[in-house]
LUMBAMAR-897633 format. One line per 2 residues: number of its first residue (from 1); their letters; for each residue x, y, z of C-alpha. Coordinates in nm, 2 decimals. Layout:
BEGIN
NUM> A> X:Y:Z; ...;
END
This chain:
BEGIN
1> XX> 6.02:-1.53:-2.85; 6.04:-1.24:-2.73;
3> XX> 6.18:-0.93:-2.96; 6.49:-0.74:-2.88;
5> XX> 6.62:-0.39:-3.01; 6.80:-0.54:-3.24;
7> XX> 6.71:-0.49:-3.62; 6.56:-0.15:-3.46;
9> XX> 6.77:0.10:-3.71; 6.87:0.47:-3.62;
11> XX> 7.02:0.79:-3.70; 7.31:0.92:-3.44;
13> XX> 7.52:1.21:-3.59; 7.43:1.10:-3.96;
15> XX> 7.50:0.82:-3.91; 7.28:0.53:-3.95;
17> XX> 7.38:0.28:-3.73; 7.14:-0.05:-3.54;
19> XX> 7.03:0.04:-3.21; 7.21:-0.23:-3.05;
21> XX> 7.54:-0.17:-3.28; 7.52:0.18:-3.13;
23> XX> 7.47:0.09:-2.78; 7.76:-0.18:-2.79;
25> XX> 8.05:0.02:-2.63; 7.82:0.12:-2.39;
27> XX> 7.75:-0.14:-2.31; 8.08:-0.32:-2.26;
29> XX> 8.20:-0.10:-2.04; 7.95:-0.13:-1.85;
31> XX> 7.98:-0.45:-1.85; 8.29:-0.44:-1.78;
33> XX> 8.29:-0.16:-1.46; 8.02:-0.43:-1.30;
35> XX> 8.27:-0.73:-1.33; 8.59:-0.49:-1.08;
37> XX> 8.23:-0.38:-0.85; 8.13:-0.72:-0.83;
39> XX> 8.48:-0.86:-0.70; 8.50:-0.49:-0.45;
41> XX> 8.21:-0.58:-0.32; 8.24:-0.96:-0.27;
43> XX> 8.58:-0.82:-0.06; 8.39:-0.56:0.13;
45> XX> 8.14:-0.86:0.24; 8.44:-0.99:0.43;
47> XX> 8.59:-0.60:0.54; 8.30:-0.38:0.54;
49> XX> 8.52:-0.13:0.69; 8.75:-0.11:0.47;
51> XX> 8.83:0.23:0.36; 9.00:0.14:-0.01;
53> XX> 8.76:-0.09:-0.14; 8.50:0.19:-0.02;
55> XX> 8.66:0.46:-0.20; 8.75:0.16:-0.45;
57> XX> 8.35:0.10:-0.50; 8.26:0.47:-0.50;
59> XX> 8.46:0.54:-0.76; 8.39:0.27:-1.00;
61> XX> 8.00:0.36:-0.89; 8.04:0.74:-1.00;
63> XX> 8.21:0.55:-1.37; 7.93:0.29:-1.41;
65> XX> 7.68:0.61:-1.31; 7.85:0.85:-1.59;
67> XX> 7.79:0.52:-1.82; 7.47:0.43:-1.72;
69> XX> 7.40:0.82:-1.81; 7.49:0.77:-2.18;
71> XX> 7.29:0.50:-2.21; 7.01:0.67:-2.12;
73> XX> 7.06:0.97:-2.31; 7.17:0.76:-2.63;
75> XX> 6.80:0.62:-2.58; 6.61:0.89:-2.55;
77> XX> 6.79:1.11:-2.82; 6.66:0.82:-3.08;
79> XX> 6.33:0.76:-2.96; 6.14:0.96:-3.13;
81> XX> 6.25:0.82:-3.48; 6.13:0.48:-3.31;
83> XX> 5.81:0.59:-3.21; 5.75:0.74:-3.56;
85> XX> 5.92:0.43:-3.71; 5.68:0.21:-3.56;
87> XX> 5.41:0.43:-3.59; 5.50:0.36:-4.03;
89> XX> 5.53:-0.03:-3.99; 5.88:-0.01:-4.02;
91> XX> 5.98:-0.16:-3.66; 5.65:-0.43:-3.51;
93> XX> 5.53:-0.40:-3.18; 5.76:-0.62:-3.01;
95> XX> 6.02:-0.43:-3.07; 5.88:-0.06:-2.96;
97> XX> 5.80:-0.28:-2.63; 6.17:-0.44:-2.58;
99> XX> 6.26:-0.03:-2.66; 6.06:0.11:-2.44;
101> XX> 6.20:-0.18:-2.16; 6.51:-0.07:-2.27;
103> XX> 6.45:0.27:-2.14; 6.21:0.18:-1.84;
105> XX> 6.53:-0.10:-1.77; 6.83:0.18:-1.79;
107> XX> 6.62:0.41:-1.61; 6.55:0.15:-1.32;
109> XX> 6.96:0.07:-1.35; 7.12:0.46:-1.32;
111> XX> 6.84:0.52:-0.99; 6.98:0.19:-0.80;
113> XX> 7.35:0.26:-0.90; 7.30:0.65:-0.77;
115> XX> 7.12:0.48:-0.41; 7.43:0.24:-0.40;
117> XX> 7.68:0.51:-0.43; 7.46:0.80:-0.19;
119> XX> 7.52:0.45:0.09; 7.85:0.39:0.03;
121> XX> 7.90:0.81:0.07; 7.70:0.76:0.39;
123> XX> 7.85:0.44:0.53; 8.19:0.71:0.45;
125> XX> 8.06:1.00:0.66; 7.97:0.78:0.96;
127> XX> 8.35:0.64:0.98; 8.48:0.93:0.95;
129> XX> 8.25:1.10:1.22; 8.33:0.78:1.45;
131> XX> 8.66:0.80:1.42; 8.66:1.18:1.46;
133> XX> 8.53:1.10:1.76; 8.77:0.85:1.91;
135> XX> 9.01:1.06:1.83; 8.89:1.39:2.02;
137> XX> 8.84:1.16:2.32; 9.13:0.98:2.34;
139> XX> 9.25:1.35:2.31; 9.06:1.50:2.54;
141> XX> 9.25:1.21:2.74; 9.55:1.13:2.67;
143> XX> 9.53:0.82:2.62; 9.54:0.58:2.32;
145> XX> 9.36:0.29:2.22; 9.62:0.04:2.33;
147> XX> 9.51:0.14:2.71; 9.14:0.06:2.65;
149> XX> 9.25:-0.26:2.52; 9.04:-0.49:2.77;
151> XX> 8.76:-0.30:2.73; 8.73:-0.31:2.39;
153> XX> 8.88:-0.63:2.35; 9.10:-0.74:2.12;
155> XX> 8.96:-0.78:1.75; 8.80:-0.45:1.82;
157> XX> 9.16:-0.26:1.94; 9.35:-0.45:1.66;
159> XX> 9.06:-0.28:1.36; 9.09:0.03:1.55;
161> XX> 9.48:0.11:1.54; 9.43:-0.07:1.19;
163> XX> 9.22:0.15:1.07; 8.96:-0.11:0.96;
165> XX> 8.67:-0.05:1.19; 8.34:-0.05:1.12;
167> XX> 8.14:0.28:1.21; 7.97:0.02:1.37;
169> XX> 8.24:-0.10:1.55; 8.40:0.29:1.59;
171> XX> 8.04:0.38:1.73; 8.06:0.09:2.02;
173> XX> 8.40:0.15:2.11; 8.30:0.49:2.19;
175> XX> 8.03:0.40:2.40; 8.26:0.12:2.57;
177> XX> 8.54:0.44:2.68; 8.30:0.73:2.64;
179> XX> 8.16:0.64:2.96; 8.26:0.72:3.28;
181> XX> 8.52:0.45:3.48; 8.19:0.42:3.77;
183> XX> 7.96:0.32:3.54; 8.18:0.08:3.35;
185> XX> 8.28:-0.11:3.64; 7.93:-0.18:3.75;
187> X> 7.89:-0.34:3.37;
END
């Protein structure tokens, strides 16, 4: 049976405590944030361009990054103590490896969260850029999205009007209505 970090005692802020207990609060907070994040991501599968949900995802990812960073800092702060305990034979080799795995897992989780946050920010930026391009196009032509409803179709027109269009949908709209009329007639 694989061993865990349970049973490893460390000193944190002059208090001797079990490592599992020292990480309990960050693990609970992480679990709570992750639960809410899963709810947001589930809803985003049905509506990937919902700007409110994207903003919530970005906020939750930032909180989770902060929490995971705190966990990693705690683990790194006691790493020397764990090394010394292992060398003195106070903890088993299995516990030592479990601690090393916990550090590696936390580092990987932090990297995954940072990558996810970066992707979310990029999607928000693409939506903002595409929205700005459409607004410029409408302003330059003196028309609105309703004037292009036949070319865009009901679904895309409504998504643009409701502010729920994804960056991909906005790019599609720009391509459709940004072409000179001569070319649009040939399609």
